CHARMM internal coordinates of N, CA and C (Angstrom, degrees):
IC EDIT
DIST 1 N 1 CA 1.4449
DIST 1 CA 1 C 1.5199
ANGL 1 N 1 CA 1 C 107.94
DIST 1 C 2 N 1.3537
ANGL 1 CA 1 C 2 N 110.72
DIHE 1 N 1 CA 1 C 2 N 149.81
DIST 2 N 2 CA 1.5030
ANGL 1 C 2 N 2 CA 114.66
DIHE 1 CA 1 C 2 N 2 CA -175.66
DIST 2 CA 2 C 1.5435
ANGL 2 N 2 CA 2 C 103.83
DIHE 1 C 2 N 2 CA 2 C -144.72
DIST 2 C 3 N 1.2651
ANGL 2 CA 2 C 3 N 116.43
DIHE 2 N 2 CA 2 C 3 N 140.52
DIST 3 N 3 CA 1.5322
ANGL 2 C 3 N 3 CA 119.69
DIHE 2 CA 2 C 3 N 3 CA -179.82
DIST 3 CA 3 C 1.4491
ANGL 3 N 3 CA 3 C 108.05
DIHE 2 C 3 N 3 CA 3 C -82.62
DIST 3 C 4 N 1.4399
ANGL 3 CA 3 C 4 N 114.79
DIHE 3 N 3 CA 3 C 4 N 148.97
DIST 4 N 4 CA 1.4703
ANGL 3 C 4 N 4 CA 122.66
DIHE 3 CA 3 C 4 N 4 CA 173.14
DIST 4 CA 4 C 1.4580
ANGL 4 N 4 CA 4 C 105.84
DIHE 3 C 4 N 4 CA 4 C -107.44
DIST 4 C 5 N 1.3329
ANGL 4 CA 4 C 5 N 117.73
DIHE 4 N 4 CA 4 C 5 N 138.41
DIST 5 N 5 CA 1.4656
ANGL 4 C 5 N 5 CA 118.83
DIHE 4 CA 4 C 5 N 5 CA -178.31
DIST 5 CA 5 C 1.5992
ANGL 5 N 5 CA 5 C 110.16
DIHE 4 C 5 N 5 CA 5 C -122.01
DIST 5 C 6 N 1.3938
ANGL 5 CA 5 C 6 N 112.30
DIHE 5 N 5 CA 5 C 6 N 162.87
DIST 6 N 6 CA 1.4628
ANGL 5 C 6 N 6 CA 121.56
DIHE 5 CA 5 C 6 N 6 CA 179.59
DIST 6 CA 6 C 1.4359
ANGL 6 N 6 CA 6 C 106.29
DIHE 5 C 6 N 6 CA 6 C -69.39
DIST 6 C 7 N 1.3500
ANGL 6 CA 6 C 7 N 114.82
DIHE 6 N 6 CA 6 C 7 N 179.29
DIST 7 N 7 CA 1.4723
ANGL 6 C 7 N 7 CA 121.16
DIHE 6 CA 6 C 7 N 7 CA 179.61
DIST 7 CA 7 C 1.4629
ANGL 7 N 7 CA 7 C 114.89
DIHE 6 C 7 N 7 CA 7 C -65.27
DIST 7 C 8 N 1.3428
ANGL 7 CA 7 C 8 N 120.82
DIHE 7 N 7 CA 7 C 8 N -19.53
DIST 8 N 8 CA 1.5124
ANGL 7 C 8 N 8 CA 119.75
DIHE 7 CA 7 C 8 N 8 CA 171.92
DIST 8 CA 8 C 1.4615
ANGL 8 N 8 CA 8 C 113.76
DIHE 7 C 8 N 8 CA 8 C -75.73
DIST 8 C 9 N 1.3900
ANGL 8 CA 8 C 9 N 117.43
DIHE 8 N 8 CA 8 C 9 N -19.89
DIST 9 N 9 CA 1.4478
ANGL 8 C 9 N 9 CA 120.83
DIHE 8 CA 8 C 9 N 9 CA -172.52
DIST 9 CA 9 C 1.4965
ANGL 9 N 9 CA 9 C 116.49
DIHE 8 C 9 N 9 CA 9 C 84.20
DIST 9 C 10 N 1.3278
ANGL 9 CA 9 C 10 N 116.77
DIHE 9 N 9 CA 9 C 10 N 0.75
DIST 10 N 10 CA 1.4703
ANGL 9 C 10 N 10 CA 118.11
DIHE 9 CA 9 C 10 N 10 CA -172.80
DIST 10 CA 10 C 1.5979
ANGL 10 N 10 CA 10 C 115.51
DIHE 9 C 10 N 10 CA 10 C -109.08
DIST 10 C 11 N 1.3443
ANGL 10 CA 10 C 11 N 113.39
DIHE 10 N 10 CA 10 C 11 N -27.03
DIST 11 N 11 CA 1.4159
ANGL 10 C 11 N 11 CA 119.73
DIHE 10 CA 10 C 11 N 11 CA -177.72
DIST 11 CA 11 C 1.5326
ANGL 11 N 11 CA 11 C 109.74
DIHE 10 C 11 N 11 CA 11 C -98.25
DIST 11 C 12 N 1.3525
ANGL 11 CA 11 C 12 N 117.33
DIHE 11 N 11 CA 11 C 12 N 128.67
DIST 12 N 12 CA 1.4795
ANGL 11 C 12 N 12 CA 118.21
DIHE 11 CA 11 C 12 N 12 CA 175.88
DIST 12 CA 12 C 1.5442
ANGL 12 N 12 CA 12 C 106.64
DIHE 11 C 12 N 12 CA 12 C -77.47
DIST 12 C 13 N 1.2735
ANGL 12 CA 12 C 13 N 116.51
DIHE 12 N 12 CA 12 C 13 N 131.19
DIST 13 N 13 CA 1.4996
ANGL 12 C 13 N 13 CA 121.38
DIHE 12 CA 12 C 13 N 13 CA 178.56
DIST 13 CA 13 C 1.5677
ANGL 13 N 13 CA 13 C 113.24
DIHE 12 C 13 N 13 CA 13 C -117.28
DIST 13 C 14 N 1.4146
ANGL 13 CA 13 C 14 N 114.85
DIHE 13 N 13 CA 13 C 14 N -4.44
DIST 14 N 14 CA 1.3922
ANGL 13 C 14 N 14 CA 116.04
DIHE 13 CA 13 C 14 N 14 CA -178.14
DIST 14 CA 14 C 1.4916
ANGL 14 N 14 CA 14 C 112.77
DIHE 13 C 14 N 14 CA 14 C 173.51
DIST 14 C 15 N 1.3078
ANGL 14 CA 14 C 15 N 120.82
DIHE 14 N 14 CA 14 C 15 N -168.96
DIST 15 N 15 CA 1.4326
ANGL 14 C 15 N 15 CA 123.68
DIHE 14 CA 14 C 15 N 15 CA -176.22
DIST 15 CA 15 C 1.5901
ANGL 15 N 15 CA 15 C 107.91
DIHE 14 C 15 N 15 CA 15 C -144.11
DIST 15 C 16 N 1.2964
ANGL 15 CA 15 C 16 N 114.24
DIHE 15 N 15 CA 15 C 16 N 149.11
DIST 16 N 16 CA 1.5288
ANGL 15 C 16 N 16 CA 118.89
DIHE 15 CA 15 C 16 N 16 CA 172.07
DIST 16 CA 16 C 1.5294
ANGL 16 N 16 CA 16 C 105.31
DIHE 15 C 16 N 16 CA 16 C -116.22
DIST 16 C 17 N 1.3595
ANGL 16 CA 16 C 17 N 113.18
DIHE 16 N 16 CA 16 C 17 N 140.83
DIST 17 N 17 CA 1.5389
ANGL 16 C 17 N 17 CA 114.43
DIHE 16 CA 16 C 17 N 17 CA -178.39
DIST 17 CA 17 C 1.5315
ANGL 17 N 17 CA 17 C 109.11
DIHE 16 C 17 N 17 CA 17 C -153.27
DIST 17 C 18 N 1.2290
ANGL 17 CA 17 C 18 N 113.53
DIHE 17 N 17 CA 17 C 18 N -173.48
DIST 18 N 18 CA 1.5564
ANGL 17 C 18 N 18 CA 124.85
DIHE 17 CA 17 C 18 N 18 CA 176.74
DIST 18 CA 18 C 1.5067
ANGL 18 N 18 CA 18 C 109.87
DIHE 17 C 18 N 18 CA 18 C -115.93
DIST 18 C 19 N 1.2884
ANGL 18 CA 18 C 19 N 116.05
DIHE 18 N 18 CA 18 C 19 N 128.10
DIST 19 N 19 CA 1.4440
ANGL 18 C 19 N 19 CA 121.62
DIHE 18 CA 18 C 19 N 19 CA 172.31
DIST 19 CA 19 C 1.6165
ANGL 19 N 19 CA 19 C 111.82
DIHE 18 C 19 N 19 CA 19 C -98.19
DIST 19 C 20 N 1.2904
ANGL 19 CA 19 C 20 N 117.43
DIHE 19 N 19 CA 19 C 20 N 126.80
DIST 20 N 20 CA 1.4344
ANGL 19 C 20 N 20 CA 119.35
DIHE 19 CA 19 C 20 N 20 CA 176.70
DIST 20 CA 20 C 1.4022
ANGL 20 N 20 CA 20 C 112.61
DIHE 19 C 20 N 20 CA 20 C -80.95
DIST 20 C 21 N 1.3511
ANGL 20 CA 20 C 21 N 118.38
DIHE 20 N 20 CA 20 C 21 N 111.33
DIST 21 N 21 CA 1.4608
ANGL 20 C 21 N 21 CA 121.95
DIHE 20 CA 20 C 21 N 21 CA -170.74
DIST 21 CA 21 C 1.5446
ANGL 21 N 21 CA 21 C 114.14
DIHE 20 C 21 N 21 CA 21 C -81.76
DIST 21 C 22 N 1.2720
ANGL 21 CA 21 C 22 N 112.95
DIHE 21 N 21 CA 21 C 22 N -5.62
DIST 22 N 22 CA 1.5250
ANGL 21 C 22 N 22 CA 117.61
DIHE 21 CA 21 C 22 N 22 CA 173.46
DIST 22 CA 22 C 1.4621
ANGL 22 N 22 CA 22 C 116.48
DIHE 21 C 22 N 22 CA 22 C 120.62
DIST 22 C 23 N 1.3240
ANGL 22 CA 22 C 23 N 111.68
DIHE 22 N 22 CA 22 C 23 N 159.70
DIST 23 N 23 CA 1.5430
ANGL 22 C 23 N 23 CA 119.64
DIHE 22 CA 22 C 23 N 23 CA -177.24
DIST 23 CA 23 C 1.4902
ANGL 23 N 23 CA 23 C 104.46
DIHE 22 C 23 N 23 CA 23 C -156.69
DIST 23 C 24 N 1.2730
ANGL 23 CA 23 C 24 N 115.03
DIHE 23 N 23 CA 23 C 24 N 159.11
DIST 24 N 24 CA 1.4327
ANGL 23 C 24 N 24 CA 120.78
DIHE 23 CA 23 C 24 N 24 CA 176.57
DIST 24 CA 24 C 1.5034
ANGL 24 N 24 CA 24 C 112.61
DIHE 23 C 24 N 24 CA 24 C -178.99
DIST 24 C 25 N 1.2167
ANGL 24 CA 24 C 25 N 121.17
DIHE 24 N 24 CA 24 C 25 N -161.82
DIST 25 N 25 CA 1.4924
ANGL 24 C 25 N 25 CA 126.30
DIHE 24 CA 24 C 25 N 25 CA 178.65
DIST 25 CA 25 C 1.5387
ANGL 25 N 25 CA 25 C 110.93
DIHE 24 C 25 N 25 CA 25 C -65.40
DIST 25 C 26 N 1.3783
ANGL 25 CA 25 C 26 N 113.01
DIHE 25 N 25 CA 25 C 26 N 103.96
DIST 26 N 26 CA 1.4903
ANGL 25 C 26 N 26 CA 124.57
DIHE 25 CA 25 C 26 N 26 CA 176.79
DIST 26 CA 26 C 1.4171
ANGL 26 N 26 CA 26 C 115.25
DIHE 25 C 26 N 26 CA 26 C 81.58
DIST 26 C 27 N 1.4227
ANGL 26 CA 26 C 27 N 119.60
DIHE 26 N 26 CA 26 C 27 N 15.12
DIST 27 N 27 CA 1.4006
ANGL 26 C 27 N 27 CA 118.39
DIHE 26 CA 26 C 27 N 27 CA 174.22
DIST 27 CA 27 C 1.5628
ANGL 27 N 27 CA 27 C 112.91
DIHE 26 C 27 N 27 CA 27 C -150.58
DIST 27 C 28 N 1.2237
ANGL 27 CA 27 C 28 N 119.06
DIHE 27 N 27 CA 27 C 28 N 155.40
DIST 28 N 28 CA 1.3865
ANGL 27 C 28 N 28 CA 126.87
DIHE 27 CA 27 C 28 N 28 CA 177.80
DIST 28 CA 28 C 1.5800
ANGL 28 N 28 CA 28 C 111.12
DIHE 27 C 28 N 28 CA 28 C -149.59
DIST 28 C 29 N 1.3515
ANGL 28 CA 28 C 29 N 115.21
DIHE 28 N 28 CA 28 C 29 N 102.57
DIST 29 N 29 CA 1.5029
ANGL 28 C 29 N 29 CA 119.41
DIHE 28 CA 28 C 29 N 29 CA -169.54
DIST 29 CA 29 C 1.5116
ANGL 29 N 29 CA 29 C 113.44
DIHE 28 C 29 N 29 CA 29 C -76.98
DIST 29 C 30 N 1.3664
ANGL 29 CA 29 C 30 N 116.26
DIHE 29 N 29 CA 29 C 30 N -10.73
DIST 30 N 30 CA 1.4435
ANGL 29 C 30 N 30 CA 120.96
DIHE 29 CA 29 C 30 N 30 CA 173.06
DIST 30 CA 30 C 1.5605
ANGL 30 N 30 CA 30 C 111.50
DIHE 29 C 30 N 30 CA 30 C 82.60
DIST 30 C 31 N 1.2440
ANGL 30 CA 30 C 31 N 116.90
DIHE 30 N 30 CA 30 C 31 N -161.42
DIST 31 N 31 CA 1.5414
ANGL 30 C 31 N 31 CA 121.51
DIHE 30 CA 30 C 31 N 31 CA -169.26
DIST 31 CA 31 C 1.5609
ANGL 31 N 31 CA 31 C 106.18
DIHE 30 C 31 N 31 CA 31 C -124.93
DIST 31 C 32 N 1.3215
ANGL 31 CA 31 C 32 N 116.24
DIHE 31 N 31 CA 31 C 32 N 147.03
DIST 32 N 32 CA 1.4331
ANGL 31 C 32 N 32 CA 122.90
DIHE 31 CA 31 C 32 N 32 CA 174.89
DIST 32 CA 32 C 1.5470
ANGL 32 N 32 CA 32 C 111.90
DIHE 31 C 32 N 32 CA 32 C -123.09
DIST 32 C 33 N 1.3569
ANGL 32 CA 32 C 33 N 114.70
DIHE 32 N 32 CA 32 C 33 N 130.69
DIST 33 N 33 CA 1.4062
ANGL 32 C 33 N 33 CA 115.97
DIHE 32 CA 32 C 33 N 33 CA 179.25
DIST 33 CA 33 C 1.5606
ANGL 33 N 33 CA 33 C 113.19
DIHE 32 C 33 N 33 CA 33 C -72.88
DIST 33 C 34 N 1.2729
ANGL 33 CA 33 C 34 N 121.84
DIHE 33 N 33 CA 33 C 34 N 148.76
DIST 34 N 34 CA 1.3638
ANGL 33 C 34 N 34 CA 122.82
DIHE 33 CA 33 C 34 N 34 CA 177.90
DIST 34 CA 34 C 1.5678
ANGL 34 N 34 CA 34 C 111.51
DIHE 33 C 34 N 34 CA 34 C -145.41
DIST 34 C 35 N 1.3046
ANGL 34 CA 34 C 35 N 118.40
DIHE 34 N 34 CA 34 C 35 N 156.70
DIST 35 N 35 CA 1.4839
ANGL 34 C 35 N 35 CA 120.66
DIHE 34 CA 34 C 35 N 35 CA 176.55
DIST 35 CA 35 C 1.5435
ANGL 35 N 35 CA 35 C 99.87
DIHE 34 C 35 N 35 CA 35 C -131.43
DIST 35 C 36 N 1.2814
ANGL 35 CA 35 C 36 N 110.94
DIHE 35 N 35 CA 35 C 36 N 145.12
DIST 36 N 36 CA 1.5492
ANGL 35 C 36 N 36 CA 122.28
DIHE 35 CA 35 C 36 N 36 CA -176.56
DIST 36 CA 36 C 1.4560
ANGL 36 N 36 CA 36 C 110.00
DIHE 35 C 36 N 36 CA 36 C -141.09
DIST 36 C 37 N 1.3848
ANGL 36 CA 36 C 37 N 119.40
DIHE 36 N 36 CA 36 C 37 N 117.28
DIST 37 N 37 CA 1.4026
ANGL 36 C 37 N 37 CA 122.28
DIHE 36 CA 36 C 37 N 37 CA 178.15
DIST 37 CA 37 C 1.4857
ANGL 37 N 37 CA 37 C 110.06
DIHE 36 C 37 N 37 CA 37 C -95.32
DIST 37 C 38 N 1.2587
ANGL 37 CA 37 C 38 N 121.47
DIHE 37 N 37 CA 37 C 38 N 161.97
DIST 38 N 38 CA 1.4368
ANGL 37 C 38 N 38 CA 129.83
DIHE 37 CA 37 C 38 N 38 CA -178.11
DIST 38 CA 38 C 1.5050
ANGL 38 N 38 CA 38 C 106.67
DIHE 37 C 38 N 38 CA 38 C -53.87
DIST 38 C 39 N 1.3743
ANGL 38 CA 38 C 39 N 115.27
DIHE 38 N 38 CA 38 C 39 N 124.79
DIST 39 N 39 CA 1.4745
ANGL 38 C 39 N 39 CA 119.07
DIHE 38 CA 38 C 39 N 39 CA 179.30
DIST 39 CA 39 C 1.5479
ANGL 39 N 39 CA 39 C 113.33
DIHE 38 C 39 N 39 CA 39 C 94.68
DIST 39 C 40 N 1.2698
ANGL 39 CA 39 C 40 N 119.37
DIHE 39 N 39 CA 39 C 40 N -18.34
DIST 40 N 40 CA 1.4689
ANGL 39 C 40 N 40 CA 123.83
DIHE 39 CA 39 C 40 N 40 CA -179.03
DIST 40 CA 40 C 1.4844
ANGL 40 N 40 CA 40 C 111.89
DIHE 39 C 40 N 40 CA 40 C -82.64
DIST 40 C 41 N 1.3596
ANGL 40 CA 40 C 41 N 114.44
DIHE 40 N 40 CA 40 C 41 N 154.30
DIST 41 N 41 CA 1.4499
ANGL 40 C 41 N 41 CA 120.53
DIHE 40 CA 40 C 41 N 41 CA 171.64
DIST 41 CA 41 C 1.4370
ANGL 41 N 41 CA 41 C 113.84
DIHE 40 C 41 N 41 CA 41 C -117.90
DIST 41 C 42 N 1.3166
ANGL 41 CA 41 C 42 N 116.64
DIHE 41 N 41 CA 41 C 42 N 140.02
DIST 42 N 42 CA 1.4912
ANGL 41 C 42 N 42 CA 121.91
DIHE 41 CA 41 C 42 N 42 CA 178.16
DIST 42 CA 42 C 1.5348
ANGL 42 N 42 CA 42 C 105.53
DIHE 41 C 42 N 42 CA 42 C -128.18
DIST 42 C 43 N 1.2764
ANGL 42 CA 42 C 43 N 111.80
DIHE 42 N 42 CA 42 C 43 N 141.40
DIST 43 N 43 CA 1.5190
ANGL 42 C 43 N 43 CA 122.73
DIHE 42 CA 42 C 43 N 43 CA 175.47
DIST 43 CA 43 C 1.5043
ANGL 43 N 43 CA 43 C 113.10
DIHE 42 C 43 N 43 CA 43 C -133.70
DIST 43 C 44 N 1.3009
ANGL 43 CA 43 C 44 N 113.35
DIHE 43 N 43 CA 43 C 44 N 144.21
DIST 44 N 44 CA 1.5202
ANGL 43 C 44 N 44 CA 120.93
DIHE 43 CA 43 C 44 N 44 CA 173.71
DIST 44 CA 44 C 1.4805
ANGL 44 N 44 CA 44 C 110.49
DIHE 43 C 44 N 44 CA 44 C -149.83
DIST 44 C 45 N 1.3727
ANGL 44 CA 44 C 45 N 114.53
DIHE 44 N 44 CA 44 C 45 N 160.21
DIST 45 N 45 CA 1.4504
ANGL 44 C 45 N 45 CA 120.26
DIHE 44 CA 44 C 45 N 45 CA 178.55
DIST 45 CA 45 C 1.4804
ANGL 45 N 45 CA 45 C 109.28
DIHE 44 C 45 N 45 CA 45 C -99.50
DIST 45 C 46 N 1.3227
ANGL 45 CA 45 C 46 N 116.49
DIHE 45 N 45 CA 45 C 46 N 135.79
DIST 46 N 46 CA 1.4741
ANGL 45 C 46 N 46 CA 123.77
DIHE 45 CA 45 C 46 N 46 CA 175.00
DIST 46 CA 46 C 1.5261
ANGL 46 N 46 CA 46 C 108.91
DIHE 45 C 46 N 46 CA 46 C -112.17
DIST 46 C 47 N 1.4451
ANGL 46 CA 46 C 47 N 115.13
DIHE 46 N 46 CA 46 C 47 N 111.38
DIST 47 N 47 CA 1.4599
ANGL 46 C 47 N 47 CA 117.61
DIHE 46 CA 46 C 47 N 47 CA 176.48
DIST 47 CA 47 C 1.4826
ANGL 47 N 47 CA 47 C 111.66
DIHE 46 C 47 N 47 CA 47 C -87.16
DIST 47 C 48 N 1.3767
ANGL 47 CA 47 C 48 N 116.48
DIHE 47 N 47 CA 47 C 48 N 149.78
DIST 48 N 48 CA 1.4608
ANGL 47 C 48 N 48 CA 121.48
DIHE 47 CA 47 C 48 N 48 CA 172.56
DIST 48 CA 48 C 1.4714
ANGL 48 N 48 CA 48 C 112.60
DIHE 47 C 48 N 48 CA 48 C -153.70
DIST 48 C 49 N 1.3198
ANGL 48 CA 48 C 49 N 119.20
DIHE 48 N 48 CA 48 C 49 N 172.77
DIST 49 N 49 CA 1.4348
ANGL 48 C 49 N 49 CA 125.53
DIHE 48 CA 48 C 49 N 49 CA 178.41
DIST 49 CA 49 C 1.6022
ANGL 49 N 49 CA 49 C 105.38
DIHE 48 C 49 N 49 CA 49 C -106.96
DIST 49 C 50 N 1.3016
ANGL 49 CA 49 C 50 N 112.60
DIHE 49 N 49 CA 49 C 50 N 119.87
DIST 50 N 50 CA 1.3985
ANGL 49 C 50 N 50 CA 120.06
DIHE 49 CA 49 C 50 N 50 CA 178.34
DIST 50 CA 50 C 1.6019
ANGL 50 N 50 CA 50 C 109.68
DIHE 49 C 50 N 50 CA 50 C -86.53
DIST 50 C 51 N 1.2275
ANGL 50 CA 50 C 51 N 114.01
DIHE 50 N 50 CA 50 C 51 N 130.09
DIST 51 N 51 CA 1.4428
ANGL 50 C 51 N 51 CA 119.29
DIHE 50 CA 50 C 51 N 51 CA 179.95
DIST 51 CA 51 C 1.5832
ANGL 51 N 51 CA 51 C 110.08
DIHE 50 C 51 N 51 CA 51 C -123.96
DIST 51 C 52 N 1.3705
ANGL 51 CA 51 C 52 N 113.45
DIHE 51 N 51 CA 51 C 52 N 102.38
DIST 52 N 52 CA 1.3745
ANGL 51 C 52 N 52 CA 122.63
DIHE 51 CA 51 C 52 N 52 CA -175.81
DIST 52 CA 52 C 1.4762
ANGL 52 N 52 CA 52 C 115.50
DIHE 51 C 52 N 52 CA 52 C -99.03
DIST 52 C 53 N 1.3522
ANGL 52 CA 52 C 53 N 115.82
DIHE 52 N 52 CA 52 C 53 N -11.26
DIST 53 N 53 CA 1.3780
ANGL 52 C 53 N 53 CA 123.06
DIHE 52 CA 52 C 53 N 53 CA -173.64
DIST 53 CA 53 C 1.5481
ANGL 53 N 53 CA 53 C 110.74
DIHE 52 C 53 N 53 CA 53 C -171.14
DIST 53 C 54 N 1.3315
ANGL 53 CA 53 C 54 N 122.49
DIHE 53 N 53 CA 53 C 54 N 174.86
DIST 54 N 54 CA 1.4519
ANGL 53 C 54 N 54 CA 127.00
DIHE 53 CA 53 C 54 N 54 CA -179.03
DIST 54 CA 54 C 1.4697
ANGL 54 N 54 CA 54 C 111.03
DIHE 53 C 54 N 54 CA 54 C -57.90
DIST 54 C 55 N 1.3927
ANGL 54 CA 54 C 55 N 120.20
DIHE 54 N 54 CA 54 C 55 N -30.47
DIST 55 N 55 CA 1.4442
ANGL 54 C 55 N 55 CA 123.57
DIHE 54 CA 54 C 55 N 55 CA -175.62
DIST 55 CA 55 C 1.4869
ANGL 55 N 55 CA 55 C 115.08
DIHE 54 C 55 N 55 CA 55 C -126.48
DIST 55 C 56 N 1.3612
ANGL 55 CA 55 C 56 N 116.96
DIHE 55 N 55 CA 55 C 56 N 4.47
DIST 56 N 56 CA 1.4411
ANGL 55 C 56 N 56 CA 123.46
DIHE 55 CA 55 C 56 N 56 CA -171.41
DIST 56 CA 56 C 1.6309
ANGL 56 N 56 CA 56 C 105.15
DIHE 55 C 56 N 56 CA 56 C -104.50
DIST 56 C 57 N 1.2345
ANGL 56 CA 56 C 57 N 119.99
DIHE 56 N 56 CA 56 C 57 N 75.68
DIST 57 N 57 CA 1.4643
ANGL 56 C 57 N 57 CA 127.45
DIHE 56 CA 56 C 57 N 57 CA -178.62
DIST 57 CA 57 C 1.5981
ANGL 57 N 57 CA 57 C 105.96
DIHE 56 C 57 N 57 CA 57 C -108.56
DIST 57 C 58 N 1.3328
ANGL 57 CA 57 C 58 N 114.65
DIHE 57 N 57 CA 57 C 58 N 128.81
DIST 58 N 58 CA 1.4949
ANGL 57 C 58 N 58 CA 115.51
DIHE 57 CA 57 C 58 N 58 CA 175.11
DIST 58 CA 58 C 1.5487
ANGL 58 N 58 CA 58 C 105.67
DIHE 57 C 58 N 58 CA 58 C -153.55
DIST 58 C 59 N 1.2964
ANGL 58 CA 58 C 59 N 111.97
DIHE 58 N 58 CA 58 C 59 N 146.49
DIST 59 N 59 CA 1.5062
ANGL 58 C 59 N 59 CA 121.50
DIHE 58 CA 58 C 59 N 59 CA 176.86
DIST 59 CA 59 C 1.4788
ANGL 59 N 59 CA 59 C 108.31
DIHE 58 C 59 N 59 CA 59 C -78.62
DIST 59 C 60 N 1.3164
ANGL 59 CA 59 C 60 N 113.14
DIHE 59 N 59 CA 59 C 60 N 141.12
DIST 60 N 60 CA 1.4246
ANGL 59 C 60 N 60 CA 121.44
DIHE 59 CA 59 C 60 N 60 CA -177.97
DIST 60 CA 60 C 1.4872
ANGL 60 N 60 CA 60 C 108.51
DIHE 59 C 60 N 60 CA 60 C -149.06
DIST 60 C 61 N 1.3219
ANGL 60 CA 60 C 61 N 116.52
DIHE 60 N 60 CA 60 C 61 N 175.52
DIST 61 N 61 CA 1.5221
ANGL 60 C 61 N 61 CA 121.36
DIHE 60 CA 60 C 61 N 61 CA -179.81
DIST 61 CA 61 C 1.5300
ANGL 61 N 61 CA 61 C 107.27
DIHE 60 C 61 N 61 CA 61 C -157.17
DIST 61 C 62 N 1.4077
ANGL 61 CA 61 C 62 N 107.74
DIHE 61 N 61 CA 61 C 62 N 161.87
DIST 62 N 62 CA 1.4804
ANGL 61 C 62 N 62 CA 116.06
DIHE 61 CA 61 C 62 N 62 CA 172.41
DIST 62 CA 62 C 1.5389
ANGL 62 N 62 CA 62 C 105.06
DIHE 61 C 62 N 62 CA 62 C -144.65
DIST 62 C 63 N 1.2622
ANGL 62 CA 62 C 63 N 112.93
DIHE 62 N 62 CA 62 C 63 N 159.75
DIST 63 N 63 CA 1.4518
ANGL 62 C 63 N 63 CA 124.08
DIHE 62 CA 62 C 63 N 63 CA 178.93
DIST 63 CA 63 C 1.5201
ANGL 63 N 63 CA 63 C 112.73
DIHE 62 C 63 N 63 CA 63 C -97.89
DIST 63 C 64 N 1.3020
ANGL 63 CA 63 C 64 N 113.80
DIHE 63 N 63 CA 63 C 64 N 126.64
DIST 64 N 64 CA 1.5204
ANGL 63 C 64 N 64 CA 120.72
DIHE 63 CA 63 C 64 N 64 CA 178.83
DIST 64 CA 64 C 1.5770
ANGL 64 N 64 CA 64 C 105.97
DIHE 63 C 64 N 64 CA 64 C -105.31
DIST 64 C 65 N 1.3359
ANGL 64 CA 64 C 65 N 114.97
DIHE 64 N 64 CA 64 C 65 N 125.55
DIST 65 N 65 CA 1.4373
ANGL 64 C 65 N 65 CA 120.86
DIHE 64 CA 64 C 65 N 65 CA 179.01
DIST 65 CA 65 C 1.5350
ANGL 65 N 65 CA 65 C 110.80
DIHE 64 C 65 N 65 CA 65 C -120.71
DIST 65 C 66 N 1.2829
ANGL 65 CA 65 C 66 N 118.74
DIHE 65 N 65 CA 65 C 66 N 120.20
DIST 66 N 66 CA 1.4756
ANGL 65 C 66 N 66 CA 126.74
DIHE 65 CA 65 C 66 N 66 CA 178.06
DIST 66 CA 66 C 1.6032
ANGL 66 N 66 CA 66 C 112.78
DIHE 65 C 66 N 66 CA 66 C -108.04
DIST 66 C 67 N 1.3185
ANGL 66 CA 66 C 67 N 116.16
DIHE 66 N 66 CA 66 C 67 N 138.42
DIST 67 N 67 CA 1.3952
ANGL 66 C 67 N 67 CA 121.87
DIHE 66 CA 66 C 67 N 67 CA 170.89
DIST 67 CA 67 C 1.4827
ANGL 67 N 67 CA 67 C 110.66
DIHE 66 C 67 N 67 CA 67 C -133.66
DIST 67 C 68 N 1.3157
ANGL 67 CA 67 C 68 N 117.76
DIHE 67 N 67 CA 67 C 68 N 127.18
DIST 68 N 68 CA 1.4273
ANGL 67 C 68 N 68 CA 123.11
DIHE 67 CA 67 C 68 N 68 CA -178.84
DIST 68 CA 68 C 1.4705
ANGL 68 N 68 CA 68 C 110.31
DIHE 67 C 68 N 68 CA 68 C -95.05
DIST 68 C 69 N 1.4206
ANGL 68 CA 68 C 69 N 117.88
DIHE 68 N 68 CA 68 C 69 N 114.53
DIST 69 N 69 CA 1.3614
ANGL 68 C 69 N 69 CA 120.92
DIHE 68 CA 68 C 69 N 69 CA 176.54
DIST 69 CA 69 C 1.4045
ANGL 69 N 69 CA 69 C 116.49
DIHE 68 C 69 N 69 CA 69 C -113.51
DIST 69 C 70 N 1.3089
ANGL 69 CA 69 C 70 N 120.94
DIHE 69 N 69 CA 69 C 70 N 154.55
DIST 70 N 70 CA 1.4820
ANGL 69 C 70 N 70 CA 123.92
DIHE 69 CA 69 C 70 N 70 CA 177.68
DIST 70 CA 70 C 1.4889
ANGL 70 N 70 CA 70 C 109.24
DIHE 69 C 70 N 70 CA 70 C -93.74
DIST 70 C 71 N 1.3730
ANGL 70 CA 70 C 71 N 117.99
DIHE 70 N 70 CA 70 C 71 N 133.56
DIST 71 N 71 CA 1.4010
ANGL 70 C 71 N 71 CA 126.30
DIHE 70 CA 70 C 71 N 71 CA 174.74
DIST 71 CA 71 C 1.3797
ANGL 71 N 71 CA 71 C 114.12
DIHE 70 C 71 N 71 CA 71 C -114.49
DIST 71 C 72 N 1.2122
ANGL 71 CA 71 C 72 N 119.61
DIHE 71 N 71 CA 71 C 72 N 137.46
DIST 72 N 72 CA 1.5598
ANGL 71 C 72 N 72 CA 124.95
DIHE 71 CA 71 C 72 N 72 CA 179.99
DIST 72 CA 72 C 1.5913
ANGL 72 N 72 CA 72 C 99.07
DIHE 71 C 72 N 72 CA 72 C -78.18
DIST 72 C 73 N 1.3461
ANGL 72 CA 72 C 73 N 111.10
DIHE 72 N 72 CA 72 C 73 N 136.32
DIST 73 N 73 CA 1.4480
ANGL 72 C 73 N 73 CA 119.99
DIHE 72 CA 72 C 73 N 73 CA 177.07
DIST 73 CA 73 C 1.5661
ANGL 73 N 73 CA 73 C 106.63
DIHE 72 C 73 N 73 CA 73 C -84.40
DIST 73 C 74 N 1.2747
ANGL 73 CA 73 C 74 N 115.06
DIHE 73 N 73 CA 73 C 74 N 128.46
DIST 74 N 74 CA 1.5010
ANGL 73 C 74 N 74 CA 119.04
DIHE 73 CA 73 C 74 N 74 CA 178.74
DIST 74 CA 74 C 1.5412
ANGL 74 N 74 CA 74 C 103.41
DIHE 73 C 74 N 74 CA 74 C -119.65
DIST 74 C 75 N 1.3735
ANGL 74 CA 74 C 75 N 109.48
DIHE 74 N 74 CA 74 C 75 N 148.13
DIST 75 N 75 CA 1.4607
ANGL 74 C 75 N 75 CA 117.66
DIHE 74 CA 74 C 75 N 75 CA 176.92
DIST 75 CA 75 C 1.5491
ANGL 75 N 75 CA 75 C 115.55
DIHE 74 C 75 N 75 CA 75 C -88.83
END
COOR INIT
IC SEED 1 N 1 CA 1 C
IC BUILD
């Protein structure tokens, strides 16, 4: 993860990161770069292989949703 700054270089306005797009039996979907500014929402699908038993393998997925919010710092 990396911070994104405003034009002054002092105020954090967002983040840059990598989303894990999934991996499982016989596949690896890799990573995708994303950037997210305060207040924005970013979603991606993560694929995986579900193993519920010795012969019960199935591919599945879920959605990951991120929202970056600003929080006032309190002492």
